[in-house]
PyMOL Python script that loads the backbone (N, CA, C, O; Angstrom):
from pymol import cmd

cmd.read_pdbstr("""\
ATOM      1  N   UNK A   1      29.448 152.615 -28.026  1.00  0.00           N
ATOM      2  CA  UNK A   1      30.191 153.115 -29.169  1.00  0.00           C
ATOM      3  C   UNK A   1      31.279 152.123 -29.584  1.00  0.00           C
ATOM      4  O   UNK A   1      31.427 151.812 -30.766  1.00  0.00           O
ATOM      5  N   UNK A   2      32.030 151.636 -28.615  1.00  0.00           N
ATOM      6  CA  UNK A   2      33.086 150.680 -28.936  1.00  0.00           C
ATOM      7  C   UNK A   2      32.475 149.388 -29.470  1.00  0.00           C
ATOM      8  O   UNK A   2      33.004 148.784 -30.403  1.00  0.00           O
ATOM      9  N   UNK A   3      31.372 148.971 -28.883  1.00  0.00           N
ATOM     10  CA  UNK A   3      30.723 147.743 -29.320  1.00  0.00           C
ATOM     11  C   UNK A   3      30.285 147.843 -30.777  1.00  0.00           C
ATOM     12  O   UNK A   3      30.468 146.895 -31.540  1.00  0.00           O
ATOM     13  N   UNK A   4      29.711 148.976 -31.174  1.00  0.00           N
ATOM     14  CA  UNK A   4      29.271 149.132 -32.563  1.00  0.00           C
ATOM     15  C   UNK A   4      30.472 149.248 -33.503  1.00  0.00           C
ATOM     16  O   UNK A   4      30.399 148.792 -34.644  1.00  0.00           O
ATOM     17  N   UNK A   5      31.544 149.832 -33.061  1.00  0.00           N
ATOM     18  CA  UNK A   5      32.744 149.928 -33.897  1.00  0.00           C
ATOM     19  C   UNK A   5      33.336 148.540 -34.115  1.00  0.00           C
ATOM     20  O   UNK A   5      33.746 148.212 -35.229  1.00  0.00           O
ATOM     21  N   UNK A   6      33.383 147.729 -33.075  1.00  0.00           N
ATOM     22  CA  UNK A   6      33.892 146.364 -33.201  1.00  0.00           C
ATOM     23  C   UNK A   6      32.980 145.554 -34.121  1.00  0.00           C
ATOM     24  O   UNK A   6      33.456 144.771 -34.944  1.00  0.00           O
ATOM     25  N   UNK A   7      31.689 145.744 -33.981  1.00  0.00           N
ATOM     26  CA  UNK A   7      30.744 145.038 -34.840  1.00  0.00           C
ATOM     27  C   UNK A   7      30.933 145.426 -36.297  1.00  0.00           C
ATOM     28  O   UNK A   7      30.877 144.568 -37.178  1.00  0.00           O
ATOM     29  N   UNK A   8      31.155 146.710 -36.560  1.00  0.00           N
ATOM     30  CA  UNK A   8      31.389 147.158 -37.940  1.00  0.00           C
ATOM     31  C   UNK A   8      32.670 146.569 -38.497  1.00  0.00           C
ATOM     32  O   UNK A   8      32.703 146.123 -39.644  1.00  0.00           O
ATOM     33  N   UNK A   9      33.722 146.563 -37.700  1.00  0.00           N
ATOM     34  CA  UNK A   9      34.999 146.001 -38.158  1.00  0.00           C
ATOM     35  C   UNK A   9      34.828 144.509 -38.431  1.00  0.00           C
ATOM     36  O   UNK A   9      35.321 144.001 -39.439  1.00  0.00           O
ATOM     37  N   UNK A  10      34.136 143.810 -37.544  1.00  0.00           N
ATOM     38  CA  UNK A  10      33.901 142.381 -37.746  1.00  0.00           C
ATOM     39  C   UNK A  10      33.100 142.141 -39.022  1.00  0.00           C
ATOM     40  O   UNK A  10      33.383 141.196 -39.759  1.00  0.00           O
ATOM     41  N   UNK A  11      32.110 142.980 -39.289  1.00  0.00           N
ATOM     42  CA  UNK A  11      31.305 142.834 -40.496  1.00  0.00           C
ATOM     43  C   UNK A  11      32.144 143.065 -41.748  1.00  0.00           C
ATOM     44  O   UNK A  11      31.999 142.343 -42.734  1.00  0.00           O
ATOM     45  N   UNK A  12      33.002 144.049 -41.714  1.00  0.00           N
ATOM     46  CA  UNK A  12      33.869 144.337 -42.872  1.00  0.00           C
ATOM     47  C   UNK A  12      34.831 143.177 -43.106  1.00  0.00           C
ATOM     48  O   UNK A  12      35.048 142.774 -44.249  1.00  0.00           O
ATOM     49  N   UNK A  13      35.401 142.645 -42.050  1.00  0.00           N
ATOM     50  CA  UNK A  13      36.328 141.519 -42.184  1.00  0.00           C
ATOM     51  C   UNK A  13      35.588 140.292 -42.723  1.00  0.00           C
ATOM     52  O   UNK A  13      36.096 139.607 -43.610  1.00  0.00           O
ATOM     53  N   UNK A  14      34.402 140.012 -42.197  1.00  0.00           N
ATOM     54  CA  UNK A  14      33.624 138.874 -42.682  1.00  0.00           C
ATOM     55  C   UNK A  14      33.258 139.052 -44.153  1.00  0.00           C
ATOM     56  O   UNK A  14      33.341 138.107 -44.937  1.00  0.00           O
ATOM     57  N   UNK A  15      32.859 140.252 -44.522  1.00  0.00           N
ATOM     58  CA  UNK A  15      32.525 140.569 -45.909  1.00  0.00           C
ATOM     59  C   UNK A  15      33.728 140.316 -46.821  1.00  0.00           C
ATOM     60  O   UNK A  15      33.591 139.733 -47.896  1.00  0.00           O
ATOM     61  N   UNK A  16      34.897 140.758 -46.382  1.00  0.00           N
ATOM     62  CA  UNK A  16      36.117 140.566 -47.178  1.00  0.00           C
ATOM     63  C   UNK A  16      36.434 139.083 -47.346  1.00  0.00           C
ATOM     64  O   UNK A  16      36.797 138.648 -48.439  1.00  0.00           O
ATOM     65  N   UNK A  17      36.300 138.302 -46.269  1.00  0.00           N
ATOM     66  CA  UNK A  17      36.579 136.872 -46.370  1.00  0.00           C
ATOM     67  C   UNK A  17      35.610 136.173 -47.308  1.00  0.00           C
ATOM     68  O   UNK A  17      36.010 135.296 -48.074  1.00  0.00           O
ATOM     69  N   UNK A  18      34.349 136.548 -47.258  1.00  0.00           N
ATOM     70  CA  UNK A  18      33.359 135.935 -48.144  1.00  0.00           C
ATOM     71  C   UNK A  18      33.723 136.210 -49.598  1.00  0.00           C
ATOM     72  O   UNK A  18      33.715 135.293 -50.419  1.00  0.00           O
ATOM     73  N   UNK A  19      34.037 137.444 -49.922  1.00  0.00           N
ATOM     74  CA  UNK A  19      34.347 137.768 -51.310  1.00  0.00           C
ATOM     75  C   UNK A  19      35.698 137.227 -51.749  1.00  0.00           C
ATOM     76  O   UNK A  19      35.891 136.956 -52.934  1.00  0.00           O
ATOM     77  N   UNK A  20      36.625 137.064 -50.838  1.00  0.00           N
ATOM     78  CA  UNK A  20      37.886 136.408 -51.198  1.00  0.00           C
ATOM     79  C   UNK A  20      37.607 134.951 -51.555  1.00  0.00           C
ATOM     80  O   UNK A  20      38.172 134.423 -52.513  1.00  0.00           O
ATOM     81  N   UNK A  21      36.737 134.305 -50.784  1.00  0.00           N
ATOM     82  CA  UNK A  21      36.380 132.914 -51.059  1.00  0.00           C
ATOM     83  C   UNK A  21      35.660 132.761 -52.383  1.00  0.00           C
ATOM     84  O   UNK A  21      35.936 131.827 -53.137  1.00  0.00           O
ATOM     85  N   UNK A  22      34.745 133.661 -52.672  1.00  0.00           N
ATOM     86  CA  UNK A  22      34.031 133.630 -53.946  1.00  0.00           C
ATOM     87  C   UNK A  22      35.007 133.834 -55.094  1.00  0.00           C
ATOM     88  O   UNK A  22      34.946 133.128 -56.101  1.00  0.00           O
ATOM     89  N   UNK A  23      35.899 134.793 -54.942  1.00  0.00           N
ATOM     90  CA  UNK A  23      36.896 135.039 -55.984  1.00  0.00           C
ATOM     91  C   UNK A  23      37.791 133.843 -56.212  1.00  0.00           C
ATOM     92  O   UNK A  23      38.129 133.524 -57.352  1.00  0.00           O
ATOM     93  N   UNK A  24      38.181 133.174 -55.134  1.00  0.00           N
ATOM     94  CA  UNK A  24      39.021 131.981 -55.247  1.00  0.00           C
ATOM     95  C   UNK A  24      38.274 130.879 -55.985  1.00  0.00           C
ATOM     96  O   UNK A  24      38.841 130.204 -56.845  1.00  0.00           O
ATOM     97  N   UNK A  25      36.987 130.696 -55.644  1.00  0.00           N
ATOM     98  CA  UNK A  25      36.184 129.685 -56.320  1.00  0.00           C
ATOM     99  C   UNK A  25      36.021 129.981 -57.803  1.00  0.00           C
ATOM    100  O   UNK A  25      36.083 129.070 -58.629  1.00  0.00           O
ATOM    101  N   UNK A  26      35.815 131.227 -58.137  1.00  0.00           N
ATOM    102  CA  UNK A  26      35.693 131.617 -59.547  1.00  0.00           C
ATOM    103  C   UNK A  26      37.002 131.388 -60.277  1.00  0.00           C
ATOM    104  O   UNK A  26      37.003 130.920 -61.416  1.00  0.00           O
ATOM    105  N   UNK A  27      38.120 131.712 -59.636  1.00  0.00           N
ATOM    106  CA  UNK A  27      39.428 131.503 -60.258  1.00  0.00           C
ATOM    107  C   UNK A  27      39.670 130.019 -60.512  1.00  0.00           C
ATOM    108  O   UNK A  27      40.186 129.649 -61.567  1.00  0.00           O
ATOM    109  N   UNK A  28      39.301 129.163 -59.556  1.00  0.00           N
ATOM    110  CA  UNK A  28      39.482 127.722 -59.760  1.00  0.00           C
ATOM    111  C   UNK A  28      38.587 127.222 -60.891  1.00  0.00           C
ATOM    112  O   UNK A  28      39.022 126.414 -61.713  1.00  0.00           O
ATOM    113  N   UNK A  29      37.355 127.688 -60.940  1.00  0.00           N
ATOM    114  CA  UNK A  29      36.454 127.278 -62.010  1.00  0.00           C
ATOM    115  C   UNK A  29      36.956 127.765 -63.355  1.00  0.00           C
ATOM    116  O   UNK A  29      36.843 127.055 -64.354  1.00  0.00           O
ATOM    117  N   UNK A  30      37.506 128.960 -63.394  1.00  0.00           N
ATOM    118  CA  UNK A  30      38.014 129.509 -64.652  1.00  0.00           C
ATOM    119  C   UNK A  30      39.222 128.733 -65.150  1.00  0.00           C
ATOM    120  O   UNK A  30      39.503 128.728 -66.349  1.00  0.00           O
ATOM    121  N   UNK A  31      39.945 128.072 -64.240  1.00  0.00           N
ATOM    122  CA  UNK A  31      41.129 127.329 -64.661  1.00  0.00           C
ATOM    123  C   UNK A  31      40.755 125.986 -65.289  1.00  0.00           C
ATOM    124  O   UNK A  31      41.626 125.307 -65.833  1.00  0.00           O
ATOM    125  N   UNK A  32      39.497 125.592 -65.229  1.00  0.00           N
ATOM    126  CA  UNK A  32      39.044 124.353 -65.853  1.00  0.00           C
ATOM    127  C   UNK A  32      37.677 124.556 -66.510  1.00  0.00           C
ATOM    128  O   UNK A  32      36.687 123.938 -66.118  1.00  0.00           O
ATOM    129  N   UNK A  33      37.641 125.429 -67.511  1.00  0.00           N
ATOM    130  CA  UNK A  33      36.363 125.805 -68.113  1.00  0.00           C
ATOM    131  C   UNK A  33      35.651 124.649 -68.810  1.00  0.00           C
ATOM    132  O   UNK A  33      34.421 124.635 -68.862  1.00  0.00           O
ATOM    133  N   UNK A  34      36.384 123.689 -69.340  1.00  0.00           N
ATOM    134  CA  UNK A  34      35.732 122.588 -70.049  1.00  0.00           C
ATOM    135  C   UNK A  34      34.957 121.690 -69.093  1.00  0.00           C
ATOM    136  O   UNK A  34      33.870 121.214 -69.423  1.00  0.00           O
ATOM    137  N   UNK A  35      35.515 121.459 -67.912  1.00  0.00           N
ATOM    138  CA  UNK A  35      34.803 120.654 -66.917  1.00  0.00           C
ATOM    139  C   UNK A  35      33.555 121.388 -66.432  1.00  0.00           C
ATOM    140  O   UNK A  35      32.494 120.783 -66.277  1.00  0.00           O
ATOM    141  N   UNK A  36      33.685 122.677 -66.196  1.00  0.00           N
ATOM    142  CA  UNK A  36      32.537 123.463 -65.737  1.00  0.00           C
ATOM    143  C   UNK A  36      31.476 123.516 -66.829  1.00  0.00           C
ATOM    144  O   UNK A  36      30.286 123.383 -66.541  1.00  0.00           O
ATOM    145  N   UNK A  37      31.890 123.710 -68.077  1.00  0.00           N
ATOM    146  CA  UNK A  37      30.930 123.724 -69.187  1.00  0.00           C
ATOM    147  C   UNK A  37      30.237 122.372 -69.327  1.00  0.00           C
ATOM    148  O   UNK A  37      29.026 122.316 -69.544  1.00  0.00           O
ATOM    149  N   UNK A  38      30.992 121.287 -69.205  1.00  0.00           N
ATOM    150  CA  UNK A  38      30.409 119.953 -69.312  1.00  0.00           C
ATOM    151  C   UNK A  38      29.348 119.752 -68.239  1.00  0.00           C
ATOM    152  O   UNK A  38      28.274 119.218 -68.515  1.00  0.00           O
ATOM    153  N   UNK A  39      29.648 120.177 -67.021  1.00  0.00           N
ATOM    154  CA  UNK A  39      28.674 120.035 -65.935  1.00  0.00           C
ATOM    155  C   UNK A  39      27.425 120.869 -66.214  1.00  0.00           C
ATOM    156  O   UNK A  39      26.306 120.429 -65.951  1.00  0.00           O
ATOM    157  N   UNK A  40      27.621 122.069 -66.746  1.00  0.00           N
ATOM    158  CA  UNK A  40      26.462 122.911 -67.083  1.00  0.00           C
ATOM    159  C   UNK A  40      25.596 122.268 -68.159  1.00  0.00           C
ATOM    160  O   UNK A  40      24.369 122.324 -68.085  1.00  0.00           O
ATOM    161  N   UNK A  41      26.231 121.655 -69.160  1.00  0.00           N
ATOM    162  CA  UNK A  41      25.468 120.973 -70.208  1.00  0.00           C
ATOM    163  C   UNK A  41      24.713 119.774 -69.635  1.00  0.00           C
ATOM    164  O   UNK A  41      23.588 119.488 -70.045  1.00  0.00           O
ATOM    165  N   UNK A  42      25.332 119.085 -68.696  1.00  0.00           N
ATOM    166  CA  UNK A  42      24.652 117.960 -68.053  1.00  0.00           C
ATOM    167  C   UNK A  42      23.434 118.436 -67.272  1.00  0.00           C
ATOM    168  O   UNK A  42      22.383 117.795 -67.306  1.00  0.00           O
ATOM    169  N   UNK A  43      23.571 119.558 -66.569  1.00  0.00           N
ATOM    170  CA  UNK A  43      22.420 120.113 -65.863  1.00  0.00           C
ATOM    171  C   UNK A  43      21.310 120.502 -66.836  1.00  0.00           C
ATOM    172  O   UNK A  43      20.130 120.303 -66.547  1.00  0.00           O
ATOM    173  N   UNK A  44      21.689 121.058 -67.991  1.00  0.00           N
ATOM    174  CA  UNK A  44      20.684 121.405 -69.009  1.00  0.00           C
ATOM    175  C   UNK A  44      19.965 120.151 -69.506  1.00  0.00           C
ATOM    176  O   UNK A  44      18.742 120.143 -69.647  1.00  0.00           O
ATOM    177  N   UNK A  45      20.740 119.086 -69.772  1.00  0.00           N
ATOM    178  CA  UNK A  45      20.139 117.835 -70.239  1.00  0.00           C
ATOM    179  C   UNK A  45      19.224 117.245 -69.172  1.00  0.00           C
ATOM    180  O   UNK A  45      18.149 116.734 -69.487  1.00  0.00           O
ATOM    181  N   UNK A  46      19.644 117.315 -67.913  1.00  0.00           N
ATOM    182  CA  UNK A  46      18.818 116.812 -66.822  1.00  0.00           C
ATOM    183  C   UNK A  46      17.495 117.575 -66.735  1.00  0.00           C
ATOM    184  O   UNK A  46      16.435 116.988 -66.516  1.00  0.00           O
ATOM    185  N   UNK A  47      17.581 118.875 -66.908  1.00  0.00           N
ATOM    186  CA  UNK A  47      16.363 119.695 -66.897  1.00  0.00           C
ATOM    187  C   UNK A  47      15.411 119.260 -68.014  1.00  0.00           C
ATOM    188  O   UNK A  47      14.212 119.109 -67.783  1.00  0.00           O
ATOM    189  N   UNK A  48      15.935 119.061 -69.209  1.00  0.00           N
ATOM    190  CA  UNK A  48      15.090 118.655 -70.338  1.00  0.00           C
ATOM    191  C   UNK A  48      14.463 117.294 -70.083  1.00  0.00           C
ATOM    192  O   UNK A  48      13.283 117.094 -70.373  1.00  0.00           O
ATOM    193  N   UNK A  49      15.230 116.360 -69.549  1.00  0.00           N
ATOM    194  CA  UNK A  49      14.681 115.041 -69.252  1.00  0.00           C
ATOM    195  C   UNK A  49      13.592 115.111 -68.185  1.00  0.00           C
ATOM    196  O   UNK A  49      12.589 114.401 -68.265  1.00  0.00           O
ATOM    197  N   UNK A  50      13.793 115.962 -67.196  1.00  0.00           N
ATOM    198  CA  UNK A  50      12.779 116.102 -66.153  1.00  0.00           C
ATOM    199  C   UNK A  50      11.494 116.738 -66.686  1.00  0.00           C
ATOM    200  O   UNK A  50      10.418 116.509 -66.134  1.00  0.00           O
ATOM    201  N   UNK A  51      11.595 117.521 -67.739  1.00  0.00           N
ATOM    202  CA  UNK A  51      10.423 118.149 -68.342  1.00  0.00           C
ATOM    203  C   UNK A  51       9.679 117.181 -69.276  1.00  0.00           C
ATOM    204  O   UNK A  51       8.502 117.392 -69.569  1.00  0.00           O
ATOM    205  N   UNK A  52      10.352 116.133 -69.742  1.00  0.00           N
ATOM    206  CA  UNK A  52       9.745 115.177 -70.669  1.00  0.00           C
ATOM    207  C   UNK A  52       8.786 114.254 -69.924  1.00  0.00           C
ATOM    208  O   UNK A  52       8.983 113.964 -68.744  1.00  0.00           O
ATOM    209  N   UNK A  53       7.734 113.790 -70.630  1.00  0.00           N
ATOM    210  CA  UNK A  53       6.829 112.831 -69.994  1.00  0.00           C
ATOM    211  C   UNK A  53       7.540 111.503 -69.720  1.00  0.00           C
ATOM    212  O   UNK A  53       8.522 111.162 -70.380  1.00  0.00           O
ATOM    213  N   UNK A  54       7.033 110.772 -68.747  1.00  0.00           N
ATOM    214  CA  UNK A  54       7.711 109.551 -68.286  1.00  0.00           C
ATOM    215  C   UNK A  54       7.346 108.307 -69.092  1.00  0.00           C
ATOM    216  O   UNK A  54       7.721 107.203 -68.698  1.00  0.00           O
ATOM    217  N   UNK A  55       6.644 108.445 -70.179  1.00  0.00           N
ATOM    218  CA  UNK A  55       6.168 107.283 -70.946  1.00  0.00           C
ATOM    219  C   UNK A  55       7.222 106.802 -71.954  1.00  0.00           C
ATOM    220  O   UNK A  55       6.961 106.746 -73.155  1.00  0.00           O
ATOM    221  N   UNK A  56       8.394 106.463 -71.459  1.00  0.00           N
ATOM    222  CA  UNK A  56       9.498 106.065 -72.342  1.00  0.00           C
ATOM    223  C   UNK A  56      10.020 104.670 -72.016  1.00  0.00           C
ATOM    224  O   UNK A  56      11.157 104.344 -72.357  1.00  0.00           O
ATOM    225  N   UNK A  57       9.218 103.851 -71.369  1.00  0.00           N
ATOM    226  CA  UNK A  57       9.622 102.480 -71.068  1.00  0.00           C
ATOM    227  C   UNK A  57      10.769 102.392 -70.070  1.00  0.00           C
ATOM    228  O   UNK A  57      11.499 101.400 -70.060  1.00  0.00           O
ATOM    229  N   UNK A  58      10.939 103.393 -69.243  1.00  0.00           N
ATOM    230  CA  UNK A  58      12.008 103.379 -68.243  1.00  0.00           C
ATOM    231  C   UNK A  58      13.323 103.965 -68.729  1.00  0.00           C
ATOM    232  O   UNK A  58      14.243 104.158 -67.934  1.00  0.00           O
ATOM    233  N   UNK A  59      13.426 104.253 -70.023  1.00  0.00           N
ATOM    234  CA  UNK A  59      14.690 104.766 -70.572  1.00  0.00           C
ATOM    235  C   UNK A  59      14.949 106.208 -70.147  1.00  0.00           C
ATOM    236  O   UNK A  59      16.100 106.603 -69.960  1.00  0.00           O
ATOM    237  N   UNK A  60      13.902 106.980 -69.997  1.00  0.00           N
ATOM    238  CA  UNK A  60      14.065 108.355 -69.507  1.00  0.00           C
ATOM    239  C   UNK A  60      14.680 108.329 -68.114  1.00  0.00           C
ATOM    240  O   UNK A  60      15.612 109.080 -67.826  1.00  0.00           O
ATOM    241  N   UNK A  61      14.153 107.461 -67.249  1.00  0.00           N
ATOM    242  CA  UNK A  61      14.680 107.370 -65.891  1.00  0.00           C
ATOM    243  C   UNK A  61      16.126 106.862 -65.890  1.00  0.00           C
ATOM    244  O   UNK A  61      16.941 107.323 -65.091  1.00  0.00           O
ATOM    245  N   UNK A  62      16.446 105.923 -66.773  1.00  0.00           N
ATOM    246  CA  UNK A  62      17.830 105.452 -66.892  1.00  0.00           C
ATOM    247  C   UNK A  62      18.747 106.600 -67.293  1.00  0.00           C
ATOM    248  O   UNK A  62      19.854 106.734 -66.772  1.00  0.00           O
ATOM    249  N   UNK A  63      18.276 107.425 -68.224  1.00  0.00           N
ATOM    250  CA  UNK A  63      19.077 108.567 -68.658  1.00  0.00           C
ATOM    251  C   UNK A  63      19.260 109.561 -67.521  1.00  0.00           C
ATOM    252  O   UNK A  63      20.351 110.103 -67.341  1.00  0.00           O
ATOM    253  N   UNK A  64      18.201 109.806 -66.751  1.00  0.00           N
ATOM    254  CA  UNK A  64      18.303 110.716 -65.599  1.00  0.00           C
ATOM    255  C   UNK A  64      19.329 110.188 -64.608  1.00  0.00           C
ATOM    256  O   UNK A  64      20.162 110.944 -64.108  1.00  0.00           O
ATOM    257  N   UNK A  65      19.270 108.882 -64.324  1.00  0.00           N
ATOM    258  CA  UNK A  65      20.233 108.290 -63.396  1.00  0.00           C
ATOM    259  C   UNK A  65      21.659 108.402 -63.931  1.00  0.00           C
ATOM    260  O   UNK A  65      22.585 108.703 -63.178  1.00  0.00           O
ATOM    261  N   UNK A  66      21.834 108.160 -65.227  1.00  0.00           N
ATOM    262  CA  UNK A  66      23.174 108.258 -65.834  1.00  0.00           C
ATOM    263  C   UNK A  66      23.707 109.686 -65.771  1.00  0.00           C
ATOM    264  O   UNK A  66      24.884 109.901 -65.479  1.00  0.00           O
ATOM    265  N   UNK A  67      22.849 110.653 -66.042  1.00  0.00           N
ATOM    266  CA  UNK A  67      23.283 112.048 -66.008  1.00  0.00           C
ATOM    267  C   UNK A  67      23.615 112.468 -64.585  1.00  0.00           C
ATOM    268  O   UNK A  67      24.590 113.187 -64.369  1.00  0.00           O
ATOM    269  N   UNK A  68      22.821 112.033 -63.608  1.00  0.00           N
ATOM    270  CA  UNK A  68      23.155 112.345 -62.216  1.00  0.00           C
ATOM    271  C   UNK A  68      24.509 111.762 -61.842  1.00  0.00           C
ATOM    272  O   UNK A  68      25.290 112.405 -61.141  1.00  0.00           O
ATOM    273  N   UNK A  69      24.791 110.554 -62.301  1.00  0.00           N
ATOM    274  CA  UNK A  69      26.093 109.935 -62.052  1.00  0.00           C
ATOM    275  C   UNK A  69      27.212 110.720 -62.739  1.00  0.00           C
ATOM    276  O   UNK A  69      28.285 110.913 -62.168  1.00  0.00           O
ATOM    277  N   UNK A  70      26.952 111.165 -63.960  1.00  0.00           N
ATOM    278  CA  UNK A  70      27.957 111.946 -64.690  1.00  0.00           C
ATOM    279  C   UNK A  70      28.221 113.288 -64.001  1.00  0.00           C
ATOM    280  O   UNK A  70      29.367 113.730 -63.920  1.00  0.00           O
ATOM    281  N   UNK A  71      27.168 113.932 -63.509  1.00  0.00           N
ATOM    282  CA  UNK A  71      27.339 115.201 -62.795  1.00  0.00           C
ATOM    283  C   UNK A  71      28.212 114.983 -61.564  1.00  0.00           C
ATOM    284  O   UNK A  71      29.101 115.784 -61.273  1.00  0.00           O
ATOM    285  N   UNK A  72      27.952 113.890 -60.842  1.00  0.00           N
ATOM    286  CA  UNK A  72      28.764 113.576 -59.668  1.00  0.00           C
ATOM    287  C   UNK A  72      30.223 113.354 -60.058  1.00  0.00           C
ATOM    288  O   UNK A  72      31.129 113.846 -59.386  1.00  0.00           O
ATOM    289  N   UNK A  73      30.448 112.620 -61.133  1.00  0.00           N
ATOM    290  CA  UNK A  73      31.820 112.354 -61.582  1.00  0.00           C
ATOM    291  C   UNK A  73      32.537 113.625 -62.004  1.00  0.00           C
ATOM    292  O   UNK A  73      33.696 113.832 -61.646  1.00  0.00           O
ATOM    293  N   UNK A  74      31.866 114.468 -62.754  1.00  0.00           N
ATOM    294  CA  UNK A  74      32.492 115.725 -63.197  1.00  0.00           C
ATOM    295  C   UNK A  74      32.782 116.612 -61.991  1.00  0.00           C
ATOM    296  O   UNK A  74      33.851 117.217 -61.911  1.00  0.00           O
ATOM    297  N   UNK A  75      31.845 116.694 -61.057  1.00  0.00           N
ATOM    298  CA  UNK A  75      32.065 117.492 -59.856  1.00  0.00           C
ATOM    299  C   UNK A  75      33.233 116.941 -59.047  1.00  0.00           C
ATOM    300  O   UNK A  75      34.043 117.707 -58.526  1.00  0.00           O
ATOM    301  N   UNK A  76      33.323 115.622 -58.939  1.00  0.00           N
ATOM    302  CA  UNK A  76      34.457 115.018 -58.238  1.00  0.00           C
ATOM    303  C   UNK A  76      35.770 115.349 -58.931  1.00  0.00           C
ATOM    304  O   UNK A  76      36.780 115.600 -58.273  1.00  0.00           O
ATOM    305  N   UNK A  77      35.756 115.350 -60.254  1.00  0.00           N
ATOM    306  CA  UNK A  77      36.965 115.715 -61.002  1.00  0.00           C
ATOM    307  C   UNK A  77      37.356 117.165 -60.768  1.00  0.00           C
ATOM    308  O   UNK A  77      38.538 117.470 -60.607  1.00  0.00           O
ATOM    309  N   UNK A  78      36.387 118.053 -60.749  1.00  0.00           N
ATOM    310  CA  UNK A  78      36.650 119.468 -60.477  1.00  0.00           C
ATOM    311  C   UNK A  78      37.219 119.626 -59.074  1.00  0.00           C
ATOM    312  O   UNK A  78      38.202 120.340 -58.874  1.00  0.00           O
ATOM    313  N   UNK A  79      36.600 118.959 -58.100  1.00  0.00           N
ATOM    314  CA  UNK A  79      37.075 119.052 -56.722  1.00  0.00           C
ATOM    315  C   UNK A  79      38.466 118.458 -56.568  1.00  0.00           C
ATOM    316  O   UNK A  79      39.288 118.989 -55.822  1.00  0.00           O
ATOM    317  N   UNK A  80      38.738 117.356 -57.268  1.00  0.00           N
ATOM    318  CA  UNK A  80      40.072 116.756 -57.209  1.00  0.00           C
ATOM    319  C   UNK A  80      41.120 117.746 -57.705  1.00  0.00           C
ATOM    320  O   UNK A  80      42.160 117.936 -57.073  1.00  0.00           O
ATOM    321  N   UNK A  81      40.835 118.371 -58.840  1.00  0.00           N
ATOM    322  CA  UNK A  81      41.777 119.348 -59.386  1.00  0.00           C
ATOM    323  C   UNK A  81      41.963 120.525 -58.423  1.00  0.00           C
ATOM    324  O   UNK A  81      43.080 121.000 -58.219  1.00  0.00           O
ATOM    325  N   UNK A  82      40.863 120.984 -57.841  1.00  0.00           N
ATOM    326  CA  UNK A  82      40.968 122.113 -56.915  1.00  0.00           C
ATOM    327  C   UNK A  82      41.827 121.778 -55.707  1.00  0.00           C
ATOM    328  O   UNK A  82      42.510 122.649 -55.170  1.00  0.00           O
ATOM    329  N   UNK A  83      41.795 120.523 -55.278  1.00  0.00           N
ATOM    330  CA  UNK A  83      42.592 120.114 -54.122  1.00  0.00           C
ATOM    331  C   UNK A  83      43.989 119.626 -54.488  1.00  0.00           C
ATOM    332  O   UNK A  83      44.850 119.510 -53.616  1.00  0.00           O
ATOM    333  N   UNK A  84      44.223 119.340 -55.761  1.00  0.00           N
ATOM    334  CA  UNK A  84      45.519 118.838 -56.241  1.00  0.00           C
ATOM    335  C   UNK A  84      45.908 119.531 -57.535  1.00  0.00           C
ATOM    336  O   UNK A  84      46.059 118.864 -58.558  1.00  0.00           O
ATOM    337  N   UNK A  85      46.074 120.854 -57.524  1.00  0.00           N
ATOM    338  CA  UNK A  85      46.367 121.558 -58.791  1.00  0.00           C
ATOM    339  C   UNK A  85      47.665 121.070 -59.417  1.00  0.00           C
ATOM    340  O   UNK A  85      48.632 120.735 -58.734  1.00  0.00           O
ATOM    341  N   UNK A  86      47.643 121.045 -60.722  1.00  0.00           N
ATOM    342  CA  UNK A  86      48.816 120.553 -61.469  1.00  0.00           C
ATOM    343  C   UNK A  86      49.882 121.616 -61.574  1.00  0.00           C
ATOM    344  O   UNK A  86      50.934 121.379 -62.167  1.00  0.00           O
TER     345      UNK A  86
END
""", "prot")
cmd.dss("prot")
cmd.show_as("cartoon", "prot")
cmd.util.cbc("prot")
cmd.orient("prot")
């Protein structure tokens, strides 16, 4: 009985910590909506490029590489802000 009660309490505490973390992440993302939107648009563009045929003389692949680099840069900017809020 005590073991199951402790397990339930531990589960409730873990559940609370998970949702506090999710809420914190959402709050940080909401504080920089333009960066998050830009990253989402980049993901959309990457999806479209991946759906296109590869017969573009290598330019499609160059664009994919550039977008992957841009996604990394935007994500780094978001993470920098999250760790160094103004």
